[in-house]
C-alpha positions as CSV (number, residue, x, y, z in Angstrom):
1,M,-221.4,-37.3,7.3
2,S,-221.1,-41.0,6.5
3,Q,-220.3,-42.0,2.9
4,P,-223.1,-43.7,1.0
5,A,-223.0,-47.5,1.1
6,T,-222.0,-49.5,-2.0
7,P,-222.6,-53.1,-3.0
8,Q,-219.1,-54.0,-1.8
9,D,-220.1,-52.9,1.7
10,Y,-222.6,-55.7,1.8
11,G,-220.3,-58.5,0.7
12,P,-219.4,-60.2,-2.6
13,A,-222.6,-62.3,-2.9
14,T,-225.1,-59.4,-2.7
15,R,-227.6,-58.3,-5.4
16,V,-227.9,-54.8,-3.9
17,D,-228.5,-51.9,-6.3
18,G,-225.8,-49.4,-5.4
19,A,-227.6,-46.4,-6.9
20,D,-230.7,-47.2,-4.8
21,V,-228.7,-47.6,-1.7
22,A,-227.1,-44.3,-2.2
23,R,-230.4,-42.6,-2.9
24,Y,-231.9,-43.8,0.4
25,D,-228.7,-43.3,2.4
26,A,-228.8,-39.6,1.3
27,L,-232.2,-39.3,3.1
28,G,-230.4,-39.8,6.4
29,D,-232.6,-39.1,9.5
30,A,-235.4,-37.9,7.2
31,W,-236.2,-41.6,6.7
32,W,-237.8,-41.7,10.2
33,D,-239.6,-38.4,9.8
34,P,-243.4,-39.2,9.5
35,K,-243.9,-35.9,7.8
36,G,-240.8,-36.1,5.6
37,A,-240.0,-37.6,2.2
38,M,-240.9,-41.1,3.4
39,A,-244.3,-40.0,4.8
40,P,-246.2,-42.3,2.3
41,L,-244.4,-45.4,3.8
42,H,-245.2,-44.2,7.3
43,R,-248.9,-44.0,6.4
44,L,-248.8,-47.4,4.6
45,N,-247.0,-49.2,7.4
46,P,-249.9,-49.7,9.9
47,T,-251.9,-51.4,7.2
48,R,-249.0,-53.7,6.3
49,L,-248.3,-54.5,10.0
50,R,-251.9,-55.3,10.7
51,Y,-251.9,-57.8,7.8
52,I,-248.6,-59.4,8.9
53,R,-249.6,-59.5,12.6
54,D,-253.0,-61.2,11.8
55,L,-251.3,-63.7,9.5
56,I,-248.6,-64.7,11.9
57,V,-251.0,-64.9,14.9
58,R,-253.3,-67.2,12.9
59,H,-250.3,-69.3,11.8
60,F,-248.3,-69.4,15.0
61,A,-251.1,-68.7,17.5
62,V,-249.5,-70.0,20.7
63,A,-245.9,-69.0,20.0
64,A,-247.0,-65.5,18.9
65,R,-249.0,-64.9,22.0
66,H,-246.1,-66.1,24.2
67,A,-243.7,-63.8,22.5
68,A,-246.1,-60.8,22.9
69,E,-246.5,-61.4,26.6
70,G,-242.9,-62.2,27.4
71,G,-241.0,-59.7,25.3
72,V,-238.6,-60.5,22.4
73,A,-235.0,-59.5,22.1
74,V,-234.3,-58.0,18.7
75,D,-231.0,-58.6,16.9
76,Y,-230.6,-56.0,14.2
77,R,-228.2,-56.8,11.4
78,A,-227.2,-54.4,8.5
79,T,-226.7,-57.2,6.0
80,T,-228.2,-58.9,3.0
81,A,-230.4,-61.9,2.4
82,E,-227.6,-63.6,0.5
83,T,-225.2,-63.3,3.5
84,L,-227.9,-64.8,5.9
85,A,-228.5,-67.6,3.5
86,E,-224.8,-68.4,3.1
87,A,-224.6,-68.6,6.9
88,G,-227.3,-71.3,6.9
89,L,-229.8,-69.2,8.9
90,R,-233.5,-70.0,8.8
91,F,-236.5,-68.2,10.3
92,D,-240.1,-68.7,11.2
93,A,-241.1,-65.6,9.3
94,V,-239.3,-63.7,6.5
95,L,-240.6,-60.3,5.4
96,A,-239.5,-58.5,2.2
97,L,-241.5,-55.2,2.4
98,E,-241.0,-52.7,-0.5
99,V,-237.7,-54.3,-1.4
100,V,-238.2,-56.4,-4.6
101,E,-238.8,-53.4,-6.8
102,H,-235.4,-52.0,-5.8
103,V,-233.1,-55.0,-6.6
104,P,-231.5,-55.7,-10.0
105,D,-232.6,-59.4,-10.1
106,P,-236.0,-59.8,-8.4
107,D,-236.4,-63.5,-9.1
108,A,-233.0,-64.3,-7.5
109,F,-233.7,-62.1,-4.5
110,V,-237.1,-63.8,-3.9
111,A,-235.5,-67.2,-4.2
112,T,-232.9,-66.2,-1.7
113,A,-235.4,-64.7,0.7
114,C,-237.6,-67.9,0.5
115,S,-234.5,-70.1,1.2
116,L,-234.4,-68.4,4.6
117,V,-237.9,-69.8,5.6
118,R,-237.9,-72.8,7.9
119,P,-240.3,-75.7,7.3
120,G,-243.7,-74.5,8.4
121,G,-242.6,-70.9,8.3
122,L,-244.0,-67.9,6.5
123,F,-242.8,-65.6,3.7
124,V,-244.5,-62.2,3.3
125,L,-243.7,-59.8,0.5
126,S,-245.2,-56.4,-0.3
127,T,-244.4,-54.5,-3.6
128,I,-245.9,-52.7,-6.5
129,N,-247.7,-54.3,-9.5
130,R,-246.5,-53.6,-13.0
131,T,-249.7,-52.2,-14.6
132,A,-250.8,-49.0,-16.4
133,K,-252.6,-48.0,-13.2
134,S,-249.4,-48.4,-11.1
135,F,-247.5,-46.2,-13.6
136,A,-250.2,-43.5,-13.3
137,L,-250.5,-43.6,-9.5
138,A,-247.2,-44.9,-8.1
139,I,-244.9,-43.0,-10.4
140,V,-246.6,-40.1,-12.2
141,G,-249.0,-39.3,-9.3
142,A,-246.8,-40.1,-6.3
143,E,-243.5,-38.7,-7.6
144,Y,-244.4,-36.0,-10.1
145,V,-247.9,-34.7,-9.2
146,L,-248.3,-35.1,-5.5
147,R,-244.5,-35.3,-4.8
148,W,-245.1,-37.9,-2.1
149,L,-241.7,-39.4,-3.1
150,P,-238.6,-38.1,-4.6
151,R,-238.5,-38.3,-8.4
152,G,-236.7,-41.4,-9.5
153,T,-237.7,-43.5,-6.5
154,H,-239.3,-46.1,-8.6
155,N,-238.6,-47.7,-12.0
156,W,-241.8,-49.1,-13.5
157,N,-239.8,-51.8,-15.4
158,Q,-238.6,-53.2,-12.1
159,F,-242.2,-53.7,-10.8
160,R,-243.4,-57.3,-10.7
161,T,-246.9,-58.7,-11.1
162,P,-248.3,-61.1,-8.4
163,D,-247.9,-64.0,-10.9
164,E,-244.3,-63.1,-11.6
165,I,-243.6,-63.1,-7.9
166,A,-245.4,-66.3,-7.3
167,T,-243.3,-68.2,-9.8
168,P,-239.9,-68.0,-7.9
169,V,-241.8,-68.5,-4.6
170,R,-243.2,-71.8,-5.8
171,Q,-239.9,-72.8,-7.4
172,A,-238.4,-72.3,-4.0
173,G,-240.8,-74.9,-2.6
174,L,-243.3,-72.6,-0.9
175,K,-247.1,-72.6,-1.3
176,V,-248.8,-69.3,-2.0
177,L,-251.5,-68.7,0.7
178,D,-252.8,-65.2,-0.1
179,R,-252.6,-62.2,-2.4
180,T,-254.1,-59.0,-1.0
181,G,-254.1,-55.4,-2.4
182,M,-253.5,-52.2,-0.5
183,V,-255.3,-49.1,-1.6
184,F,-255.1,-45.4,-0.6
185,D,-258.3,-43.6,0.4
186,P,-257.7,-39.9,-0.5
187,L,-260.8,-38.8,1.5
188,R,-259.6,-40.4,4.7
189,G,-255.9,-40.0,3.9
190,S,-255.2,-43.6,4.9
191,W,-254.5,-47.0,3.5
192,G,-256.6,-50.2,3.7
193,L,-256.6,-53.8,2.5
194,S,-258.5,-54.6,-0.7
195,R,-259.0,-57.2,-3.4
196,D,-257.6,-54.6,-5.8
197,T,-253.9,-55.6,-6.4
198,D,-253.4,-53.3,-9.4
199,V,-251.0,-51.1,-7.6
200,N,-249.7,-52.1,-4.1
201,Y,-250.1,-55.7,-2.9
202,L,-249.0,-58.2,-0.4
203,L,-248.3,-61.9,-1.1
204,A,-248.0,-64.5,1.7
205,A,-246.6,-68.0,1.3
206,K,-245.7,-71.0,3.5
207,R,-243.0,-73.6,3.4
208,P,-244.5,-77.1,4.0
209,E,-243.6,-78.9,7.2
C-alpha cells in the first residue's frame, strides 16, 4: 500500500492541506466506485459536466467542436496549481471543482488558478456556500444523517460565499460571467442546475482578450 501524500510531495510552493490529502488518499480505489463513499460526487458530476460543456461550447464554439470530432490527447499530471503557474503554463479553460473548500488559503488558491487562464480563456469553479443551509445539508445531513460522505470531509469555516470567491477572481483580472446553483432532488435522486446558490454552486469567469 502506498503511503499517504504530504505537502512536501507536491513541491515547496504548494498550499495543499496535508490532512485532507491523507483523508482522500486513504479512500484508494473506492474513490472511483459509483456506489462507494464518493457516490454523491458521482451523482453530482453529470450536472457539473453539462454546465461546463455548454459553457465551453458557447465560448469556444469552433475549437470545441473540432476537438470533439478529432479526439484530444490527455496529459495527466499529479501536481499543483502553484507548480503549473511557476512553469509559466496557461490554458484555455481552468477548472477547480470541489477544491477550494479543501485548501488552507482559498483566496491564494483562486488567485493562482486564475493566473493559469489565457487571455480570452475561462475559469470555472464549483464549491459549497457558507450558509446555515449548507451547514444543515452539506455537513449535518450529508455526513452525519445520510452518511453520504465520511464524517469530517468538510469544515464549514472553509466554505466560501460566491461574493468571497468573486473578489480574488476579479483581483486576478477576470470578469465573472455567471453564478449558478446545484440542488439535489431527493424524489428523483439526482442533481440539477438552479438559481439557488445557498449550498452548492458554480462560478464562471473569463479573462479579457
